[in-house]
N, C-alpha and C positions, 0 to 999 in steps of 0.2 A: 484651712485643711480640707481637701476633697472629702466627700462623704465616705468613699471607700477607705480612706486613710483613718477617718474617725472611727469607722466600724472596726477596723483591725486594732486600733488602739484600745477601744472599749473591750474587745475580746481578750486582748493580752492582759488588760487590767483585771478582767474577770477571772482568767486562768490563774493569775498571781494570787488573787484573793482566795480562791478556792484552795490552792496549794497551801497557802499560809494557814487557813482554817484546818485543813486536813492534817498538817504537820502538828498543829497545836492539840488537836483531838487525839492523835496517836501518842503524843507525849503524855497527855493526861491519862489515857487508857493504860499506858505502860506503868504508871504509878499505882493504879488500882489492881491491874492484872498483869504483873510482870512476867515476861517471857524471855527466853534466851535467844539471842540472835542466831539464826541458822548458819550464818557465815563465820562468826568469831566466838560465839558462845557467851558473850557478855549479856548481862541482864539489860532489858530495854524493849526493843521492838522485835517483830518477826525477822526483820532484816534492818540492821542499824544503818544510819546515814553513811558511815564510812564504807561498810560492805556494799551498800547499794551503789555507791560511787565507783567501787572497784569491779562491780559486776558488769563488765563491758564486753562487747562483742570482739571476737578474734576469729573472723570467718575463715573457712577453708573449704576446699572442694576435693572430691575424690570419686571413685567409682567402686561400687560394691558388686558382689557376684550377680550374674545375670545382666551385667552391663548397665546397671542403673546409676546415673550420675547423681551425686549427693552434694548438697551445700549445707554445712553446719555453721551455726551462729557463733560457736565458741568451742574451746578445747574442754574435754570432760576431765578436768583436774582441779584439785584444791577447792577454791570457793565455789565454782560452778557445780562441782560434784556434790558438795555439801548441801547446796540450795536445792538441787534437783532431787536428792534423796529425801530431804525434809518435806518437799512438796508431795512426793509420792507417799510419804508416811502420814499425810493428813493435814499438813499446814498449807491449805489451799490458797491462802492469800499470797503465797510466793509465786503463784502462777503469773501474776502481773509482771514482776521484774523479769521472769524467764521469758515472757511473751515478747519482750524487747529483743532478746537474742533470736527468737524464732522469726520475728518480723524482719529482722535484718537478713536472715537467711532467705526468706521468701523474696525480699526485694532484690537480692543478688541473683536468685534463680530466675527472676523476671518471667514468670509463666505468662503465655499469651492469654487473652480473654477467654478462649474456649477451653482452657485447661482448668479442671476442677481439683480442689484440694481434698485429699482423702486420708483421714487418720488411720494408721494401722491400729486396730482395736486391741485392747487388753484381753487377756484370757478371761474366761468366765470366773475362774477361781480368784484371780487378782481383782476383778471388778467387785465380786461379792465381798472380798476382804476389805477393800478400800471404800467402796461405795461410790467411786467415780473413776473416770479414765483420765490419767494425768495429761497425756498428749492432747486429748480432746479439750480439756480444760484450758491448757495453755493456748491452743489455737483459738479458742473462743475469745480469749483476752486480747488477741491481736485484731479482732474485729472481722476475721475471715470465717467462712462457713464450711463445715465438714459435709462432704457429699454422702457420707454414711453408706457406702456401697459394699463394704466388707463386713463379715461377721466371723466370730471364732467358730470353727467347725468341729474341733475336738480338743481335749486337754493335752498337755504335754509336760514333760519334766522341766524343772527349772534349768535355765541356761548357764547359770553362774559358774558351775564347775566343769562345763563341757568345752572341748576344744573346737576348732573351726569346723572340721568335718562332722563331728558328732552333733554340733549345733544345727547344721543343715539337715541332717537326717532326722533329728528330733522335731524339727519344725515342718517337715514335709507334710502338706495336707492340712495344716493347722487353720489356714484361712480359706474362706470361700466367698465368692460374690453372692449378693442377695438375689441377683437377677442378671440377665444378659446386659452387656455393656457395649455392644457394637457401636462403633462410631464415636465413642466418648474417650477423652484423654484426661489423664490424672497426674497430679503431683502428690506423691506419698508424703505423709507427715508423721514423725515419731519424735520421742523425746531425746533418746540417745542411740547412737550407732556404735557398735563395737566391731564384730566381724562382718556385719552386714547381712547375716543370715535371715533376720526377721524381715528386713526390707525386700530381700530377694524372694522370700516366700509370698509376701503380699503382692509383689509384682507378678509372680507366677499366677496367683489367683485372679488378678485383674485381666491378664492376657488370656488366660484360659476361658474367661467369660466374654472375650471379644474386644476388650478395652485396650487402650494403649497407655503405657507408662512413660511420661515425659521426663521423670526424674524424682528426686526426693529431697526434702528439707528436714533438718533436725535441729533441736536446741543445741546439742553438743555432740562431739565425737571423741572417742578415746584417744590416748596418745598414739597408739599404733596406727589408728585410722588417720590421725592428724599428720603423722610423718608421711604416710602414703599420699595424702592429699597435697601436702606441700611439694613432694616430688612430682606429682601429677600436674601441678599448675606452674611449675618453674618454667620461665620462658626459655626457649631453646636458643642456643648460641647462633649468632648470625654467621652466615658463610659468604664467602666471596667479597 
């Protein structure tokens, strides 16, 4: 066997061994400190083997206000929604499986080498409450670096009960670039997109500072955004 083949075989064996040991340790830990699976609620691990296997990408594309093209790794429904919310509530180990969805979205967006990834930052209140930024944590698990060029400029009301227009008004001026961004291009990163108001505001802040927004990637998109993405990417009928 050529040396390259032997190296690959050794690497594969090492990965298998590490995976086996990790799974055994997780099983042992679950016996001592049982937790409910974020996906199905059964006692065991943070995310049981069955739910981990079901947490698969279902990529989609769309365009949010401001003309920002978005790629989502999955639909924000059922299992994905439960895992995202659990991660936001402090179960940070769930950032790893969610990172697989985000990594798939980044791969589909295929940003050129000169495009930097920029996380849309959490509000100051949310960061103080959680002690971490969920989107930044998930991005870190993909192995990509956050450019950290945006900051929260002012507080705002929660978006949950607001309609599309009210969300845009509520977020206007929320983000601000830390410095001038002339000549730099960015791919925005967030955990979930609903109306797209948050991404549109982040894009405004970058453009106002002289930067360019190439698009955005998110872990998941809501059903409404998913349907729009599906219609946006449906191949047109051939003519002639």
